[in-house]
TIRO-2110 file (N, C-alpha, C; in Angstrom, 1 decimal):
// TIRO-2110
66.5, 41.9, 37.7, N, 1, A
67.1, 42.7, 38.7, CA, 1, A
68.5, 43.2, 38.2, C, 1, A
68.7, 43.2, 37.0, N, 2, A
70.0, 43.6, 36.4, CA, 2, A
70.4, 45.2, 36.6, C, 2, A
69.2, 45.9, 36.9, N, 3, A
69.4, 47.4, 37.0, CA, 3, A
70.1, 47.8, 38.3, C, 3, A
70.1, 46.9, 39.3, N, 4, A
70.8, 47.2, 40.5, CA, 4, A
72.3, 47.0, 40.3, C, 4, A
73.0, 48.0, 40.6, N, 5, A
74.5, 48.0, 40.5, CA, 5, A
75.1, 47.1, 41.5, C, 5, A
76.4, 46.8, 41.4, N, 6, A
77.2, 45.9, 42.2, CA, 6, A
77.1, 46.2, 43.7, C, 6, A
77.0, 47.4, 44.1, N, 7, A
77.0, 47.8, 45.5, CA, 7, A
76.0, 47.0, 46.4, C, 7, A
75.0, 46.6, 45.7, N, 8, A
74.0, 45.7, 46.6, CA, 8, A
74.4, 44.4, 46.9, C, 8, A
75.6, 44.1, 46.2, N, 9, A
76.1, 42.7, 46.5, CA, 9, A
76.6, 42.5, 48.0, C, 9, A
76.8, 43.5, 48.7, N, 10, A
77.1, 43.5, 50.1, CA, 10, A
76.0, 43.3, 50.9, C, 10, A
74.7, 43.5, 50.4, N, 11, A
73.6, 43.4, 51.2, CA, 11, A
73.0, 41.9, 51.0, C, 11, A
72.1, 41.7, 51.8, N, 12, A
71.3, 40.4, 51.8, CA, 12, A
70.9, 40.1, 50.4, C, 12, A
71.4, 39.0, 49.8, N, 13, A
70.9, 38.7, 48.5, CA, 13, A
69.5, 38.3, 48.4, C, 13, A
69.1, 37.7, 49.6, N, 14, A
67.8, 37.2, 49.6, CA, 14, A
66.6, 38.3, 49.4, C, 14, A
67.1, 39.5, 49.7, N, 15, A
66.2, 40.7, 49.5, CA, 15, A
65.9, 40.8, 48.0, C, 15, A
66.8, 40.5, 47.2, N, 16, A
66.5, 40.6, 45.7, CA, 16, A
66.0, 39.4, 45.2, C, 16, A
66.1, 38.3, 45.6, N, 17, A
65.7, 37.0, 45.1, CA, 17, A
64.1, 36.7, 45.5, C, 17, A
63.7, 37.1, 46.7, N, 18, A
62.3, 36.9, 46.9, CA, 18, A
61.5, 38.0, 46.4, C, 18, A
60.1, 37.7, 46.5, N, 19, A
59.3, 38.9, 46.2, CA, 19, A
59.3, 39.9, 47.3, C, 19, A
59.2, 41.2, 46.8, N, 20, A
59.4, 42.2, 47.8, CA, 20, A
58.2, 42.2, 48.9, C, 20, A
58.6, 42.3, 50.1, N, 21, A
57.6, 42.6, 51.2, CA, 21, A
58.1, 44.0, 51.6, C, 21, A
57.2, 44.6, 52.4, N, 22, A
57.6, 46.0, 52.8, CA, 22, A
59.0, 46.0, 53.6, C, 22, A
59.2, 45.0, 54.3, N, 23, A
60.5, 45.0, 55.1, CA, 23, A
61.6, 44.8, 54.2, C, 23, A
61.5, 44.0, 53.2, N, 24, A
62.6, 43.8, 52.2, CA, 24, A
62.9, 45.0, 51.4, C, 24, A
61.8, 45.7, 51.0, N, 25, A
62.0, 47.1, 50.4, CA, 25, A
62.7, 48.0, 51.2, C, 25, A
62.4, 48.0, 52.6, N, 26, A
63.1, 49.0, 53.5, CA, 26, A
64.6, 48.5, 53.5, C, 26, A
64.8, 47.2, 53.5, N, 27, A
66.2, 46.7, 53.4, CA, 27, A
66.9, 47.1, 52.3, C, 27, A
66.4, 47.0, 51.1, N, 28, A
67.1, 47.6, 50.0, CA, 28, A
67.4, 49.1, 49.9, C, 28, A
66.3, 49.9, 50.5, N, 29, A
66.5, 51.2, 50.6, CA, 29, A
67.6, 51.5, 51.5, C, 29, A
67.7, 50.8, 52.6, N, 30, A
68.8, 50.9, 53.6, CA, 30, A
70.1, 50.6, 53.0, C, 30, A
70.2, 49.6, 52.2, N, 31, A
71.4, 49.2, 51.4, CA, 31, A
71.9, 50.5, 50.6, C, 31, A
70.9, 51.1, 49.9, N, 32, A
71.2, 52.3, 49.1, CA, 32, A
71.6, 53.4, 49.9, C, 32, A
70.9, 53.6, 51.0, N, 33, A
71.3, 54.6, 52.0, CA, 33, A
72.8, 54.5, 52.4, C, 33, A
73.2, 53.3, 52.9, N, 34, A
74.4, 53.0, 53.3, CA, 34, A
75.4, 53.3, 52.2, C, 34, A
75.1, 52.9, 51.0, N, 35, A
76.1, 53.1, 49.8, CA, 35, A
76.3, 54.7, 49.6, C, 35, A
75.1, 55.4, 49.7, N, 36, A
75.3, 56.8, 49.4, CA, 36, A
76.0, 57.4, 50.5, C, 36, A
75.8, 57.0, 51.8, N, 37, A
76.6, 57.6, 53.0, CA, 37, A
78.1, 57.2, 52.8, C, 37, A
78.5, 56.1, 52.3, N, 38, A
79.8, 55.8, 52.2, CA, 38, A
80.5, 56.5, 51.0, C, 38, A
79.7, 56.8, 50.0, N, 39, A
80.2, 57.5, 48.8, CA, 39, A
80.3, 59.0, 49.2, C, 39, A
79.4, 59.5, 50.0, N, 40, A
79.5, 60.9, 50.6, CA, 40, A
80.8, 61.0, 51.4, C, 40, A
81.0, 60.0, 52.4, N, 41, A
82.2, 60.1, 53.2, CA, 41, A
83.5, 60.1, 52.4, C, 41, A
83.4, 59.2, 51.3, N, 42, A
84.6, 59.1, 50.5, CA, 42, A
85.0, 60.4, 49.7, C, 42, A
84.0, 61.0, 49.2, N, 43, A
84.1, 62.3, 48.5, CA, 43, A
84.4, 63.4, 49.4, C, 43, A
84.0, 63.4, 50.7, N, 44, A
84.3, 64.3, 51.7, CA, 44, A
85.8, 64.2, 52.0, C, 44, A
86.2, 62.8, 52.2, N, 45, A
87.7, 62.7, 52.5, CA, 45, A
88.6, 63.2, 51.4, C, 45, A
88.2, 63.0, 50.2, N, 46, A
88.9, 63.4, 49.0, CA, 46, A
89.0, 64.9, 49.0, C, 46, A
87.9, 65.5, 49.2, N, 47, A
87.8, 67.0, 49.3, CA, 47, A
88.7, 67.6, 50.4, C, 47, A
88.6, 66.9, 51.5, N, 48, A
89.5, 67.4, 52.7, CA, 48, A
91.0, 67.3, 52.4, C, 48, A
91.2, 66.2, 51.6, N, 49, A
92.7, 66.0, 51.2, CA, 49, A
93.1, 67.1, 50.1, C, 49, A
92.2, 67.3, 49.3, N, 50, A
92.5, 68.3, 48.3, CA, 50, A
92.7, 69.7, 48.8, C, 50, A
91.8, 70.0, 49.9, N, 51, A
91.9, 71.3, 50.5, CA, 51, A
93.1, 71.4, 51.3, C, 51, A
93.5, 70.4, 52.0, N, 52, A
94.7, 70.3, 52.7, CA, 52, A
95.9, 70.5, 51.8, C, 52, A
95.9, 69.8, 50.8, N, 53, A
97.1, 70.0, 49.8, CA, 53, A
97.1, 71.3, 49.3, C, 53, A
96.0, 72.0, 48.9, N, 54, A
96.0, 73.3, 48.4, CA, 54, A
96.6, 74.3, 49.5, C, 54, A
96.1, 74.1, 50.7, N, 55, A
96.5, 75.1, 51.8, CA, 55, A
97.9, 74.9, 52.3, C, 55, A
98.4, 73.5, 52.1, N, 56, A
99.8, 73.4, 52.6, CA, 56, A
100.8, 73.7, 51.6, C, 56, A
100.5, 73.9, 50.4, N, 57, A
101.4, 74.3, 49.3, CA, 57, A
101.9, 75.6, 49.5, C, 57, A
101.0, 76.6, 50.0, N, 58, A
101.4, 77.9, 50.2, CA, 58, A
102.5, 78.0, 51.3, C, 58, A
END
């Protein structure tokens, strides 16, 4: 399971330790979904700050 990056550490580790059931696979997909959502939000916030900075300089 070394190919999973560290962000899955926030999720239930049992998902990774047991054999996958359908529910567990959905759990892992959900973890990845949450990670991508948080990443998107972070990038959006950075973008908003950059835009604000660019517009406020003028």
